[in-house]
C-alpha positions in Angstrom: 13.7 -1.0 -17.0 12.4 2.5 -17.7 9.2 3.2 -15.8 6.2 3.9 -18.0 3.8 6.4 -16.5 0.6 7.2 -18.3 0.7 10.6 -20.0 -1.3 13.4 -18.6 -4.5 14.0 -20.5 -6.8 17.0 -20.8 -9.4 17.5 -18.0 -12.3 16.7 -20.3 -11.1 13.2 -21.3 -9.2 12.4 -18.1 -10.3 9.6 -15.8 -9.9 10.4 -12.1 -6.5 10.3 -10.6 -7.7 7.3 -8.6 -8.7 5.4 -11.7 -5.4 6.2 -13.3 -3.5 5.0 -10.2 -5.5 1.8 -10.2 -4.8 1.2 -13.9 -1.1 2.0 -13.3 -0.8 -0.4 -10.4 -2.5 -3.2 -12.3 -0.3 -2.6 -15.3 2.9 -2.7 -13.1 1.8 -5.8 -11.3 1.2 -7.5 -14.6 4.5 -6.2 -16.1 6.7 -7.1 -13.2 5.0 -10.3 -12.1 7.1 -12.0 -9.5 6.1 -15.5 -8.6 7.6 -15.1 -5.1 4.9 -12.4 -4.3 2.3 -14.8 -3.1 1.1 -12.4 -0.3 2.0 -8.8 -1.3 0.2 -8.9 -4.7 -2.5 -7.1 -6.6 -5.3 -8.8 -4.7 -3.9 -7.5 -1.4 -3.6 -4.0 -2.8 -7.2 -4.0 -3.9 -8.3 -5.2 -0.5 -6.4 -2.4 1.2 -8.1 0.1 -1.1 -11.5 -1.4 -0.4 -10.9 -1.3 3.3 -9.8 2.4 2.9 -13.0 3.1 1.1 -15.1 1.6 3.9 -13.2 3.6 6.5 -13.6 6.8 4.5 -17.4 6.1 4.2 -17.5 6.4 8.0 -15.1 9.3 8.5 -15.5 13.0 8.0 -13.2 13.8 5.1 -13.3 16.1 2.1 -12.8 15.0 -1.5 -9.1 15.9 -1.5 -8.5 13.9 1.8 -10.3 10.9 0.3 -8.2 11.1 -2.8 -5.0 11.3 -0.8 -6.0 8.2 1.2 -6.9 6.2 -1.9 -3.7 7.2 -3.7 -1.7 6.1 -0.6 -3.6 2.8 -0.5 -3.0 2.0 -4.2 0.7 2.6 -3.8 1.2 1.0 -0.4 2.1 -2.5 -1.9 3.6 -1.2 -5.1 7.2 -1.3 -3.8 7.1 -5.1 -3.4 7.0 -5.7 -7.1 9.7 -3.2 -7.9 12.2 -3.9 -5.1 11.0 -6.6 -2.6 14.0 -6.0 -0.4 13.1 -2.3 0.1 9.3 -2.1 -0.4 8.9 1.1 1.7 11.4 3.1 -0.2 10.2 1.7 -3.6 6.5 2.4 -2.8 7.3 6.0 -1.8 9.5 6.6 -4.9 6.9 5.1 -7.3 4.1 7.2 -5.7 6.2 10.3 -6.0 7.0 9.7 -9.6 3.3 8.9 -10.5 2.0 12.0 -8.7 4.6 14.3 -10.3 3.7 13.1 -13.7 0.1 13.9 -12.8 1.1 17.3 -11.5 -0.1 17.1 -7.9 1.2 19.9 -5.7 4.5 19.1 -4.0 3.0 19.6 -0.5 0.3 17.1 -1.3 2.8 14.6 -2.7 4.7 15.0 0.5 1.7 14.3 2.7 0.7 11.2 0.7 4.2 9.7 0.6 4.8 10.5 4.2 1.7 8.5 5.1 3.0 5.5 3.0 6.4 5.7 4.6 5.1 6.0 8.2 2.7 3.1 7.8 5.4 0.9 6.2 7.9 1.8 9.0 5.3 1.4 11.8 6.2 4.9 13.0 4.0 7.2 15.0 1.3 8.3 12.6 -0.1 11.8 13.0 -1.9 12.7 9.7 -5.4 11.7 8.9 -4.2 10.2 5.6 -1.7 8.1 7.5 -4.2 7.0 10.2 -6.8 5.9 7.7 -4.2 4.1 5.6 -2.8 2.4 8.7 -6.3 1.2 9.6 -7.0 0.0 6.1 -3.7 -1.9 6.0 -4.2 -3.4 9.5 -7.8 -4.3 8.8 -6.6 -6.2 5.7 -3.5 -7.9 7.2 -5.0 -8.8 10.5 -8.6 -9.5 9.6 -10.5 -12.8 10.0 -8.6 -14.0 6.9 -5.3 -13.7 8.9 -5.1 -17.5 9.6 -5.6 -18.5 6.0 -3.2 -15.8 4.6 -0.4 -16.1 7.1 1.1 -19.2 5.5 1.4 -17.2 2.3 3.1 -14.4 4.1 5.5 -16.9 5.7 6.2 -18.5 2.3 6.8 -15.1 0.7 9.1 -14.0 3.4 11.2 -17.2 3.0 11.3 -16.8 -0.8 12.2 -13.2 -0.8 14.8 -13.4 2.0 16.2 -16.8 1.3 15.8 -17.6 5.0 13.8 -20.4 6.6 11.7 -19.7 9.7 10.5 -22.5 11.9 6.8 -22.3 12.7 7.7 -21.3 16.3 10.0 -18.5 15.1 7.4 -17.3 12.6 4.6 -17.3 15.2 6.8 -15.3 17.6 7.5 -12.7 14.8 3.8 -12.5 14.0 2.8 -12.1 17.7 5.3 -9.3 18.0 3.8 -7.6 15.0 0.2 -8.1 16.3 1.1 -6.6 19.6 2.1 -3.4 17.8 -1.1 -3.1 15.8 -3.0 0.1 16.6 -6.2 1.4 15.1 -6.7 5.1 14.8 -10.2 5.6 13.5 -13.4 4.4 15.2 
């Protein structure tokens, strides 16, 4: 399926790049609806964005940095609906393509996609964009709603990977992930 990116419009009639990213992600989730995605879905994406906005409200950042974080947040989950077996790579590719169509500078695209990649991979995060994105993702995934969402995550994992996990094995996996959680902003 050929990806349909919105055409670039003139500055006077153009919604913000964030509004365009939001519309694009919503369109893609609707187009490529996968019933197996009971956890990594549009609702989770919007919650990550909302948590990013809350963190940004309490962090010294300029408009460009805020935009970078919000673009990274919108595209963080996008890889799941394109290629659930490689969401990190798919999220990065989709973000790159979207930002190229919207003529963002290559260095900026690199910073944003590097943040998405590092947060997905759980790598050492050094950029401000990456740190805020990581905190927004972690605040979303490991919030007070963790107990109610975890069964959905478990079910999605089994549906996507065709692999059954006992409750004990799943709990061990989740504990290992929780022990790696690190928050960067305060």
